[in-house]
C-alpha positions in Angstrom: 17.0 17.5 -14.4 13.4 16.2 -14.3 14.7 12.9 -15.6 17.2 12.7 -12.7 14.4 13.4 -10.2 12.1 10.8 -11.8 14.8 8.2 -11.4 14.8 8.9 -7.6 11.1 9.0 -7.2 9.5 6.7 -9.7 12.3 4.5 -11.0 12.9 0.8 -10.4 15.3 1.5 -7.5 12.8 3.6 -5.8 10.1 1.0 -6.1 12.4 -1.7 -4.8 13.5 0.4 -1.8 9.9 1.5 -1.1 8.8 -2.1 -1.0 11.5 -3.1 1.5 10.7 0.0 3.7 7.0 -1.0 3.7 7.9 -4.5 4.8 10.0 -3.1 7.7 7.2 -0.6 8.6 4.6 -3.4 8.6 6.8 -5.5 10.9 7.3 -2.5 13.2 3.5 -2.1 13.4 2.9 -5.8 14.0 5.3 -5.8 17.0 3.9 -2.5 18.4 7.2 -0.7 18.0 6.6 3.1 18.0 7.9 5.1 15.1 10.9 7.2 15.8 10.3 11.0 15.8 12.1 13.0 13.1 15.4 14.4 14.3 15.5 18.2 14.9 18.9 18.3 13.4 19.7 17.4 9.8 22.3 14.6 9.3 24.8 17.1 8.1 24.4 19.3 11.2 25.3 16.5 13.6 28.9 16.8 14.6 30.9 13.6 14.3 32.6 12.2 17.4 36.3 12.6 17.7 38.2 9.5 16.6 40.3 9.8 19.8 37.3 9.0 22.0 36.9 5.6 20.5 40.5 4.5 20.8 41.4 1.9 23.4 44.9 1.9 24.7 
């Protein structure tokens, strides 16, 4: 199990993703865009919209 966690936190994929996230964050800071606050609801607690609402007749 530790090996699986290491892949997510220290592996090549993590390093590549972290580098891209840092570039985005640096750009956000350069353009004085505020950081979004963390959502009070976890992603899995947010109810999806009904598909019927998006339909156009």
